[in-house]
N, C-alpha and C positions, 0 to 999 in steps of 0.2 A: 739413562739419558746423559748425554755428554754435556760437560760444562759449557755454558754460554749458548745452548741451543734453545733456551726459553725465549719466547717472544716478549718484547717489552709490554708493560701494562697498557700504555696508550694505544698500542696497535690492537691488542685484544679488545679494548673498549670500542675502538672505531669499527672493528669487524662485527662485534656484537650489535652495535647500533645500526650498521648497514643491513645486517641480516634481519633484525627486528623490523626495520623500515620496509624491506622487501616483503616480508611476511604480512605486515599490516596492509600494504598496497594490494597484495594478492587477495587478502580477505575482503577488502573494500570493493575490489573489482568483481569478485565472483561469489561472495558469501553474504556479507552484511553491508548495510548502508545506513546513514542517518539522514533525516530530513526534518524540516520545520513546518508545522501546520501554518498555513497562511490564510486566515479568514475563518468565518463562523460556520461554514457549510457542514461540518461534521459534529457540531454541538448537538447534544450534550456529551457525546462520547469523547470527542477530542476538542480541546480548546485552542484558540488562536495562540500562536507562538510556542506551543509545546513541541519538544524535540522527540522524534520517534526513531525507533530502530526497526529496520525491516530486514528480512532475510530474503536472499535472492535464489536459493537453490530449489526449494520445494516444487515450484512450478515447472522445473525440468523433469520431474517425475510424475506429477499429476496436474490436471488442470485446476484453475481456481474453483473454489467451492462457494456456494451461496452463503452469504454472511461474512466472508473474508473482507477485511479492510485492506485495500491495495493502494500502492502508489504507482502512477503510470504517467507517461508522457501525454500532456494535454493535446487532444487531437487537432485543435486549431492553432497550436503553437508548441511544437515538440521540444522547445527549449525550457518550457515550464512543466513542473510536475504537479499533479493533482492527487488528492487522497479522497477515496470514496469507498462505499461498501458494494460488494458484488451482490446483485439481486437476481438477474436473469442469466441463465446458462445457455450454451449453444443448443438450438433446437426447441427452445421453450418460447411460449407466447407470454409476453408481459403486458399487463394493462393496469390502469389505475382508475378507480371509481371513488370519488369523494375522498381521495387521499389514501385509500386502501389499495395495497399492491395485490394484484392477482397474477398467479403463475399457472398457466394452462387452465384458466377458468376457476381456479381455487384460490381463496384468500390466503395470503402468506401471513402466518402468525409471527410477527417480528418480536423477538424477545430482548432486543437491545434497546437502550435508551433512545428516545426519538422525539423530535419536535415535528409533529405531523402538520399537514396542510390539507386542503380540500381539492387537490389537483385531479383532473380527469384526463385520461389518455387512452385512446383506442388501442387495441391489442397490436403489438409489433412482434415479429418473429426474430429471435436472436440468431444471426447467421453462424455457421461453423467457424471456430477459431476466434470468437468474440464473446464479450460479456456485456451485460446491461448494468450500469452502476447508478447508485443514488447516494446523495448525502443524507446524513441522519437529521439534519435541519432542513427539511424538505422545502420550506418556504423561502430559504435563503441559500439555495444550492444550485450551481450550474453543473448539471450532470448529464446523463444519457438522454434525458428529455430534451436537452438543448443541443448537444453536440453529437449525439448518436452513440453507437457502440464503441467499445474499447477492444482493440485487437490484442490477443495474447502477447504478441511480439512487443507491444508498447508497455507492458507491465514491467515496472522496475523491481517490484518485490511485494511481499506480504508483510504487513505491519505486525510486529511481534509484541512490542511494548513501548510504553511511554518512558523516556529516559530523563526528561527535564520538564518542568521544575521538580525538585525533590518531593514536594508534597503530592505530586501527581504520579509518581513512579508506580506503574502497574503493568501487568501482562494483559494483553487483549485477546 
């Protein structure tokens, strides 16, 4: 290396920061995102004001799965994000009888924490490219029972873990 050909420290530092910033922006645009829970609709699984990390890649390779917790654009105001659990998949009939969810006429054994209610809903057929979502706090959740189905294209990502507060850090 010829004398004087080394770049100054400040220039390397700036280049490193710029490259790190670009990588972070790309990751946030295409791979991961953070969001904050706003309200009690997913209690007891998620608490109000918890910060979540969601990944944005998996649904490019497979459709959402029953039980996934997703973040999506609220169908009645796409500037707002909602977080709910996927219950009904395309082509399935979803019904509720006294708070019990039925998928294609069979009760769904929910294994996640839940605040149930006694809601009744006639069967609805989930259209192609859409999912039926419910909050875990059924009595205090605005979900597919109110606003209808969620289009796959409106899904921002799949919630992977709780990031904040520290006492709540866990994988979902």
